[in-house]
N, C-alpha and C positions, 0 to 999 in steps of 0.2 A: 318953597323949594326944599327947605330943610326938613319940614314935616313930611313931605312926600318921600324924601330920601330915607328918613328914619323908618317910615312905614314899609318901604320896600325892603329895607334890611331886615326888619322884623318878620316880614313875610317869607323871606328866603330862609331865615333861621328856623322858622316854624316848619317849612317844607323839609328842610334837612332833618329836623327832629322827627317828623312823621315818617320820613323814609327810613331813618334809623330804627324806629320802632316797628316798622313794617317788615323790613328785610332782615333776616337772621341767618348767619352762616354757622353751620355746625361742622366741626372738624371730623376727619375720618376716625372710625372706631369710637365714636361718641354718640350719645342719644340725648336729645333735649326734651325736657318735660315742660309742657305749656299749660298754664293755668289761666282760666278766664274768670276774673273776679274771685279768685281764691279757690276755684274748683278745677279739677283736672279736665283738660280739653283734648290734648293730642300729644303725640310723641314725634318730635322732629328727627328726621333721618339725616345722615351726613350730607352736606352740600348747602345750596341756597334754598331758604324757606321763607314763605310770606305768611305773616301773622297780622291779626287785626291790631292796629296801634291803639294804645291806651286802654284796650280791653283785654288783650292777651299779654301774658308775661311768661318768659322762659324762666321757670323757677330753679331747675337743676339741670346740669349737664353731666350725665353719667358716663364714666369710662367703661367701655365694653371689653377692654382687653383683659387678659389674665394677669392678675396681680399677685405679688408676693408680699407677705407681711410676717415679720419676725416678732415673737412675743418674748418678753423678758423672762428669766428663770423664775420658776415657781416652786416652792417647797411642797413635796409630796411625801406622805408616810407610807411605807411598804407594809407588807403583812407581818414582818418580824419587827415592827415598831422602830424602823430606822428612817430618818428624814433624809431624803435625797432632793437635789435641786435639778429640775428638768426645764429646759427651754426648747421651744418648738418653732417650726416654720410652716406657714399655711400658704398653699397655692389655690387661689379661688378666681372665679370669673362671674360677672353679673350677666345673667341670661335674660332677666325681665326687669328693665329699668323702672317700670311703674311699681312693681312689687317691692323692689329694693328701695324705692322712695317712700312709699306709703304704708308698707307692711311693718317696717321697723324703722326706728329713728336713726340708729347707727349700727349698720350691719357688721362693721369691722370690730367694734367693741363687743357686740353680741357673739361674734365668732370666737373672740379671745376668751370670753367668760365660759362659753360652752366647751371650748378646748380644755380649759383648766379643770372644770368639773368632770368632764369625761376622762381626762388623764388621771385624776385622783381615783375615780372608780376602777379604772383598769389596773393601775399600779397597786392599788390597795389590796388586790387579790393575789399579788405576787410577792415573793421574798426578794431580798437584794440580789441574789445570784440570778434569779429569773429576770429581774428587771434589767440587769446589765447585759444579759445575753438574749433578750427577747425584744429587741427594738422593732423588728419587722412585724411581730404580732401587735405591738402597741400601735404602730403606724396604721395597720389594717383596721384595728378597732376604732381609732380616732376618725379615720376616713369614712367608715360606714355610719357612725353616729352623726358626724357633722354634715355629711351629704344628705342624710334623711331630714335633719332638723332645719337646714338652710334652704331646702327646696322651696318651701312656701315663701321665703324672703326673696326669691328670684336670684339666688346666688348658688353656684355650683362649686363645691370644694373638690378640686382635682387631685390634690396630693397633700399629705401631712408627713413632715419629717421631724425626727427628734435630733436636735443639734447636739445636745450633750446631757449626760447624766452624771452629776457630781455627788458622790457619797460624802459623808462627814470626814474630817481629817483623821480621826481615830480609826475609822473603817479603812481609809486609804492606807494608813500605816500597817494595819493588820493584813490587808490584802497584799501589800508589798512584801511583808515578811512571809506570808504564805506562798506567794509566787516565787520568792527567793529560795525558800525551802524546797518547793517543788522542782525548781531548776537544779538545785544541788542534788536532790534525789535522782533526777534523770541523769545528771552528770555521773553520779556514782554508779548507777545502773549501766550506763553506756561504757564506763571504764571497766566494770566487771565483765560485761559481755565481750569487750575487746580483749581482755586478758584471757577469758575462756576460749575465744576463737584462736588467739595466739597459741595457747597451750595445746589446743586440739590440732592446729596445723603443725606445730612443732612435733607432737607425738606422731602424727601421720607421716611427717617427713622422716623421723627416726625409724618408723616402721618400714617405710619404703626402702630406706637406706640399708636397714638390716636384712630385708628380703633380698635386695640386689646383691649385698655382700655375700649372703648365704648361697645365692644362685651362682655368683662368680666363683666362690670357693668350691662349690660342688662341680662346676664345669672344669675348674682347674685340676681338681683331684681326678676327675674322669679322664682328662687329657693326659695327666701324669701317669695314671694307671695304664692307659692305652699305650703310652710311649714306653713304659717299663715292660709291658707285655711284649710289644713288638721288638724291643731291644733284646729281651730274653730269647724270643723266638729266633731272631737273627743270630744271637750269640750261640744258641744251641745248634743252629744250622751250620754256622761257621766251624764250631768244634767238630760237628759230624763230618763236614767236608775235610777238615784237617786230619781227622782219624782215618778217613778213607784214603787220603793222599799218602799218609805214613804207611798204612797197611799195603797200599799199592806198591810203594817203594820197597818195603820189606819183601813183598811177594815177588817183585821183579828182580831184586838183588840176590835172593837166596843166600842169606848170610850163613857163614860157617862158624866153628868154634873159635878160630883165630880172631875173627872180627869181634865176637862176643868178649873174648879175653882182652882185646885192645880197648873196647869200650869200658870194661871194668877198670882197666889201668888208668884210663883218663878220668874216671869218676873218683878214684881214691884221693887225689889232692883236694877235691871239693869236700870230701868227707872230713878231712883234717883241717879245713879252714876255720878261723875264729880263735881268739885268745882263750876262750873258756873251754875249748875242746882238749882237755888233758888226756882223757882216755876215750878211745873209740873202738868199736867192735868191727871186725872184718867179717862180712857175710860169707857164708859157706859157699855161695855161688862163685865167689872170686877164686877160691882154692880149686874148685872144679874147673874153672876156666883156665887157671894157670897150668893145671895138669894136662889140659887138652891142647896146650900151645905146640907141643912137639909131636903129638900123635893124632892121627886122623881116625883112629879106631873108636876111641871113647867119644861120646857125644853128651852134651848137656841137654837136659830136658828143656823143652820150649823152643829148641833150634831145629828147624826142619832138616831132614836128611837130604843128601844130594840124590836127585832122581834124574834118570835119563829120559823120563817121559816128556811129552810136550808141555811147554809153559802156556798157561792161560792168562792173558793180560786183561785186567778190568778196564773197560772203557768208561772214563769219568764223564764223558758226554760234554756237550757245550753248555756254557753258563749264560743265562739271560737275566735281565733285570725285571723283577716282578714287584709290583706294588702290593705291599702287605700292610693293611691297617693304616693307609695314608702315608707310609714311609717306604723308601726304596730298599730292597734287600736282594742279595745275590743268592739265587736258588739254583739247584741242579735240574737241568732239563731231562737228564737221563737217570732219574731216580730208580725206575724199574730195572734198567740195565745194570746199575750198580748193585742192586739187591741180588740180581741173578748171578753176577760175577762173583760176589762174595760167597754165595752158596756153592758155586763151582770150586772156589778156592778152598772152602772147608772140606769138600769131598776129596780134593786132591791131597790135602794135608792128612786127612784120615786114612787114605790109601797108601801113603808113603812109608810107614813103618814096616809093612809087609814086605817091601822090596829091600830093606836094609839087611846087613849081615846078621846072622843069628847070634854071633858072639858078642854083640854090642851089649855091654852091661847096662842094667837099668839104673837110672840115676837115683840118688838117695831121695826118697820121698819126703824125708823130714827137712832136708837142706834145700831142695829144689822147689820153688813155688809152682803151682799148676799153671799151665799155659792159658793165657787169656783168649777168650773167643773173640773173633772179629766183631766189632760193634755193628749193630744194625740200626737203621733209622726207623 
């Protein structure tokens, strides 16, 4: 019984071993390389696979997913004989597991060595400045060379990236000084441009202010000149109206020699006014006026004689407010009538001496001033 039980146990274990050798499970995104007696037989797909036990053996299980491998920094000499340290990252994927297994022993190491040699060839034709600023060109050059070389290995290089380019410490110091000097230069240039713009804006502001001040002064002078002109016009018109009123009053009153003498007597105290007036001259017209106080025969030149003819009164007309040059002024509405009345009064005064008595002596021409003509506008 013990022997039978032991045999049964050995048989079960052998069956389990045969089953394990026959059934092989390949994970997803993997590929199994099967060899029969050391020779390639088949490629197992993901899932459950049946192989011949003890004759077939799964030699490799290849990962078919895209993989990333980072290579350590490598020294590279540039065209200007400067040593820089460059580290790269490779993105690749196995497309043919059979070629990746049998065409090359270690495709990752081969990719690394190929990357380093290609990188030295590319960077060796560039100076330091181009190396630091041409990463995209370096990436494209590496991708083209690696993809062409690894195609026969069953590997596709999808992307190559430069992680870092480290120049020597002395070059770093020089670059930092150059960068600092360049920044200082740009700062000085920007400061100078700012000062120039400020000066330009200030000059433009002063120019505009001067132009506005000049325009304001010009307008003010124009307005003052217009105001002075209108004031002079109004003053002249007022004086003309005052002269017309006085002339009308004299014309209506018909003054005689007694009134003239009385006016002269009232003027004498004004002539003697003032502390400095020690000596004053009596005009000859005053003596003539005093001589005529008691006599109606003698007449003083400039005083119209009494006439019995009809008196003609000058109609001053109504006044109305007229806008002159932007300001209000009092103007005579009957200007033409006033001129006509003045002309008639002159004719009457000219005809009056013919009606006076013949014995009226002529006044002294040297002592009597000539009679003033009525003012005309």
